[in-house]
Each structure stands twice: as structure tokens, then as C-alpha cells.
C-alpha positions as CSV (number, residue, x, y, z in Angstrom):
1,X,0.0,0.0,0.0
2,X,1.1,3.5,-0.8
3,X,-0.4,6.9,-0.4
4,X,0.6,10.4,-1.1
5,X,0.0,13.5,1.2
6,X,0.0,16.8,-0.8
7,X,1.4,20.1,0.6
8,X,-1.0,22.3,2.7
9,X,-0.8,25.9,3.9
10,X,-1.7,27.6,7.3
11,X,-4.7,29.2,5.6
12,X,-6.4,25.7,5.3
13,X,-6.5,25.4,9.1
14,X,-9.2,27.8,10.4
15,X,-11.9,26.4,8.3
16,X,-11.0,22.7,8.6
17,X,-13.2,20.2,10.2
18,X,-11.7,17.6,12.6
19,X,-12.0,14.9,9.9
20,X,-10.2,17.1,7.4
21,X,-7.4,17.6,9.9
22,X,-7.1,13.9,10.4
23,X,-7.2,13.2,6.6
24,X,-4.4,15.7,6.0
25,X,-2.1,15.3,8.9
26,X,-2.7,11.9,10.6
27,X,-1.8,8.4,9.4
28,X,-3.5,5.9,11.6
29,X,-3.1,2.9,9.6
30,X,0.7,2.8,9.0
31,X,1.3,-0.4,11.0
32,X,-0.7,-3.4,9.7
33,X,0.2,-7.0,10.5
34,X,1.8,-8.9,7.6
35,X,2.2,-5.7,5.5
36,X,4.5,-2.8,4.5
37,X,2.7,0.5,4.2
38,X,4.4,3.5,2.6
39,X,3.3,7.2,2.8
40,X,4.9,9.7,0.4
41,X,4.6,13.3,1.1
42,X,5.4,16.6,-0.4
43,X,6.9,18.0,2.9
44,X,10.6,18.0,2.0
45,X,10.0,14.9,0.0
46,X,9.8,12.7,3.0
47,X,8.5,9.2,2.9
48,X,7.3,7.2,5.8
49,X,7.3,3.5,6.1
50,X,5.5,1.0,8.4
51,X,6.4,-2.7,8.3
52,X,5.0,-5.4,10.6
53,X,6.4,-8.7,9.5
54,X,4.7,-11.9,11.0
55,X,5.2,-15.4,9.6
56,X,7.3,-14.3,6.6
57,X,9.8,-11.5,5.9
58,X,8.6,-8.4,4.2
59,X,10.6,-6.5,1.5
60,X,10.9,-2.7,1.2
61,X,9.9,-2.1,-2.4
62,X,10.1,1.1,-4.4
63,X,6.7,3.0,-4.9
64,X,5.9,4.9,-8.1
65,X,6.0,8.3,-6.2
66,X,9.9,8.1,-5.9
67,X,10.6,6.9,-9.5
68,X,13.5,4.6,-8.8
69,X,14.3,0.9,-9.4
70,X,15.2,0.3,-5.7
71,X,13.8,2.2,-2.7
72,X,17.2,3.7,-1.6
73,X,18.6,4.4,-5.0
74,X,18.6,8.1,-4.2
75,X,17.4,8.1,-0.7
76,X,18.3,7.4,2.9
77,X,16.2,6.0,5.7
78,X,16.2,5.8,9.4
79,X,14.4,2.9,11.1
80,X,13.2,2.6,14.5
81,X,11.6,-0.6,16.0
82,X,8.6,0.3,18.0
83,X,7.5,-3.3,18.6
84,X,9.0,-6.7,19.8
85,X,12.3,-7.8,18.8
86,X,13.1,-8.3,15.0
87,X,15.7,-8.0,12.3
88,X,16.4,-5.7,9.3
89,X,18.4,-7.5,6.6
90,X,20.2,-4.8,4.4
91,X,22.1,-6.3,1.3
92,X,22.5,-9.6,3.3
93,X,23.7,-8.1,6.5
94,X,21.5,-8.8,9.4
95,X,20.8,-6.2,12.1
96,X,19.0,-7.4,15.2
97,X,16.8,-4.6,16.7
98,X,15.2,-4.6,20.0
99,X,12.4,-2.2,20.9
100,X,13.6,1.4,20.6
101,X,16.7,0.5,18.5
102,X,17.6,2.8,15.4
103,X,19.1,1.7,12.2
104,X,20.5,4.0,9.6
105,X,20.7,2.8,5.9
106,X,22.3,5.2,3.3
107,X,21.8,5.9,-0.3
108,X,22.6,2.9,-2.5
109,X,21.6,0.1,-0.2
110,X,19.8,-2.4,-2.4
111,X,17.8,-5.2,-0.9
112,X,16.0,-4.5,2.5
113,X,13.8,-6.9,4.3
114,X,12.1,-7.0,7.7
115,X,11.7,-9.9,10.1
116,X,10.1,-10.6,13.5
117,X,11.6,-13.0,16.0
118,X,8.2,-14.2,17.0
119,X,5.3,-14.0,14.7
120,X,2.9,-13.8,17.6
121,X,4.6,-10.9,18.9
122,X,5.8,-9.0,15.8
123,X,8.3,-6.1,15.4
124,X,7.0,-2.8,14.1
125,X,9.5,-1.0,12.1
126,X,9.0,2.7,11.4
127,X,11.0,4.2,8.6
128,X,11.6,7.9,7.9
129,X,13.1,8.5,4.5
130,X,14.4,11.6,2.7
131,X,16.3,12.3,-0.5
132,X,20.1,11.9,-0.2
133,X,22.9,13.4,-2.2
134,X,25.8,11.0,-1.0
135,X,26.2,7.8,0.8
136,X,26.9,7.4,4.5
137,X,27.7,4.1,6.2
138,X,25.0,1.7,7.8
139,X,24.9,2.3,11.6
140,X,22.9,0.6,14.3
141,X,22.2,2.4,17.6
142,X,20.9,0.3,20.5
143,X,18.2,1.6,22.8
144,X,19.6,4.3,25.0
145,X,23.1,4.4,23.3
146,X,22.7,7.6,21.4
147,X,23.2,11.1,22.8
148,X,20.9,11.2,25.9
149,X,19.3,14.5,27.1
150,X,17.2,14.7,30.2
151,X,14.4,17.3,29.9
152,X,11.6,18.7,31.7
153,X,10.4,18.5,35.4
154,X,7.9,16.5,37.3
155,X,6.3,19.7,38.6
156,X,5.2,20.5,35.0
157,X,4.4,17.1,34.0
158,X,6.9,16.8,31.3
159,X,9.9,14.8,32.6
160,X,11.3,13.0,29.7
161,X,14.4,11.3,28.3
162,X,15.4,12.2,24.8
163,X,17.6,9.9,22.8
164,X,19.3,11.5,19.8
165,X,20.3,8.7,17.3
166,X,20.7,10.2,13.7
167,X,22.0,13.8,14.0
168,X,25.0,16.0,13.3
169,X,27.0,14.8,16.3
170,X,25.9,11.1,16.1
171,X,25.1,8.7,13.3
172,X,25.8,10.7,10.0
173,X,23.2,11.3,7.3
174,X,22.6,13.7,4.5
175,X,19.5,15.3,6.1
176,X,17.5,12.8,8.3
177,X,17.6,13.7,12.1
178,X,16.0,11.0,14.2
179,X,15.5,9.9,17.8
180,X,13.1,8.6,20.5
181,X,11.6,10.4,23.5
182,X,10.3,8.6,26.5
183,X,8.0,10.2,29.0
184,X,8.6,9.3,32.6
185,X,5.7,7.8,34.7
186,X,3.5,10.7,36.0
187,X,4.6,13.0,33.0
188,X,2.1,13.6,30.0
189,X,3.4,16.7,28.2
190,X,5.9,16.7,25.4
191,X,7.6,19.7,23.8
192,X,5.8,22.4,25.8
193,X,6.5,25.3,25.5
194,X,6.0,24.5,21.8
195,X,8.0,25.6,18.8
196,X,8.1,25.5,15.0
197,X,10.8,24.6,12.5
198,X,10.6,27.0,9.7
199,X,13.4,25.3,7.8
200,X,12.3,21.7,8.1
201,X,9.5,19.1,8.4
202,X,9.0,16.9,11.5
203,X,7.0,13.7,11.9
204,X,5.9,12.0,15.2
205,X,5.0,8.5,15.7
206,X,3.5,7.9,19.2
207,X,3.8,4.4,20.8
208,X,3.9,2.7,24.1
209,X,0.2,3.7,24.5
210,X,-2.4,1.4,26.0
211,X,-5.3,0.6,23.7
212,X,-7.6,2.8,25.6
213,X,-5.1,5.8,25.9
214,X,-4.6,8.8,23.7
215,X,-2.4,11.7,23.1
216,X,-4.1,15.0,22.3
217,X,-1.6,16.3,19.7
218,X,-1.5,20.1,19.2
219,X,-0.9,21.4,15.7
220,X,-1.3,24.5,13.5
221,X,0.2,28.0,13.6
222,X,0.8,29.3,17.1
223,X,-2.1,31.9,16.7
224,X,-4.5,29.3,15.2
225,X,-4.0,26.0,17.1
226,X,-5.9,22.8,16.6
227,X,-5.8,19.3,18.1
228,X,-6.0,15.7,16.9
229,X,-6.4,12.7,19.2
230,X,-4.0,10.0,18.3
231,X,-3.7,6.3,19.5
232,X,-0.8,3.9,19.6
233,X,1.2,3.9,16.4
234,X,-0.3,7.0,15.0
235,X,1.8,9.1,12.8
236,X,1.4,12.8,12.6
237,X,2.8,15.0,9.8
238,X,4.0,18.5,11.0
239,X,4.7,21.0,8.2
240,X,7.4,23.6,9.0
241,X,4.8,26.4,10.0
242,X,3.0,24.1,12.5
243,X,3.8,23.5,16.2
244,X,4.0,19.9,17.3
245,X,3.3,19.3,20.9
246,X,1.0,17.1,22.9
247,X,-0.4,15.7,26.2
248,X,-1.3,12.2,26.9
249,X,-3.9,10.4,29.1
250,X,-0.8,8.6,30.5
251,X,2.9,8.5,29.8
252,X,4.1,7.3,26.4
253,X,7.0,7.3,23.8
254,X,7.4,8.8,20.5
255,X,9.8,8.8,17.5
256,X,10.6,12.1,16.2
257,X,12.2,12.7,12.8
258,X,13.1,15.6,10.7
259,X,14.4,16.6,7.2
260,X,15.0,19.8,5.6
261,X,17.3,22.7,5.5
262,X,19.8,21.7,8.3
263,X,20.5,19.2,10.9
264,X,20.9,21.4,14.0
265,X,18.7,20.1,16.5
266,X,18.3,23.4,18.4
267,X,17.3,25.3,15.2
268,X,13.8,26.0,16.3
269,X,11.5,29.0,16.9
270,X,10.1,29.0,20.3
271,X,6.6,30.0,21.2
272,X,5.7,31.2,24.7
273,X,2.7,29.5,26.0
274,X,0.8,32.8,26.8
275,X,1.3,33.8,23.0
276,X,-0.5,30.6,21.8
277,X,-4.2,30.6,20.9
């Protein structure tokens, strides 16, 4: 399955219904047992991939939107496992991935397949891919082995551990920046005060959520915010002009990934809470 999400502008937000917001910015069926799903977007030409192998390996195939013989002919991809243990095989080399591990595959890697250690408890591989102008080596980062930043405070309900995996001072890439944030028990807020990235796109995938839990994700321009309720495995697309923040009904984790003008993690335009509407 592949789908394409076209560009949108801030002017489309005020008159949008909740269903229109969900249709434009939320992908809630990226992870389907026994399938690979691909979402191509016009936001910095980012392509998102969800793969849930069960009793047989799944291959990462090219989609018509990228016009190439192989998926990574002129692209790179960061992959995070948000499910049970599994393996990514890239050109014959096996990379065992526990929950929360991150794998970078550079331009020119040919055959890529996904496997689960246990079909009854499958891995869930999330891939974030962007165009690449050169090749960087394959790199696997185990959970918690990247650059770790402790952020927030229990008093403001946003104590969280941020793991930077693919970034300018970590695993090298052309433009993909990627990591995992885990909220501590008792904390529900992420990325508040909020910010925008005028120079790049950011996608969030929320996980470690119970079936009956949700994240209220805030989006839109700071002066015209909206919200979308997201369950486990939901992918939200955040254009450069949109804030991306949220509060959950319990603590949770999320994969954040960016592509665009630069790789500086701290290149963001902060918004004071009192200035948001």
C-alpha cells in the first residue's frame, strides 16, 4: 500500500473540520500485521514506512512516487523498531533490533527486508526516508546508546528522556535527524513550550500507549492551534509552519524525525505558552 500526502498551507487550518485535519495530517493505519505501508509526502519529499512482519519476511519495495528501481537508489532511511524484537536485513547483512533501536541505511543500499523474532509478537518497524545526495555508512544504535538528554520537570508533568540517534553529532546522514523520546511515569506533556521549525518538516509516531489511551496532539500555527487525538502507532505530519506538541492520558513514547534545510537539533523558533491561541 502507498499513499501520497500533498502540501498544505496555514490558511487551510481555520476552516477545517476535525475529519479534514485527520485526513491531511494523521496516518493511523501505518502499521498493519503482515504488510509494508508507505506514505509519500510533499513535505521535504519525506516518505514514511511502516512494516509489521509476522510469519514471513517483508521487503521494502520502491513505490511509483519516488521513480526509482530500488527504494534507496537516491534516498536514505532511518528505521526505529517500536514493537517486539526483530531484524532488518540490508544487502545480506542482518541487524537485530530490540524495541527502541535505530538503524540508518544510506543511499545505494539495495535489498532491504524486515523480520520478526516471534510472529505472535511482531516487530513494528517505522522508517523515515528523505532524498540523499551522497552515501553514509550503515549504522545501528541500541536503545539508550545515542546522545541522551534529560529534559523537563515532574512539577510541570513533562519529565522525559530524549535519545538522539541520527544527528549532526551522532550517526551521520545527509538530512535525516531522528530519535526517540520517552516520558517518565507521571509525565504527560511533550515539547511544551512549543516551537516550530521554519526550515524543516517533523513527523511524530506515538507508541507505548495502551489501547484505551490517547495523546491530544496540538498542531497549527501558534496563533491558530488545533488538536488531533492519536492512538498507539499514530503518525502525525507536521509542516514547517506548525507547532507539534501534545499531552497524553498517560505517559508514552514517540519517535521524532526531521528533514529539511539543516541538521541542527536546536534550530527552532520557540513560542511562549501565553502567546498561543
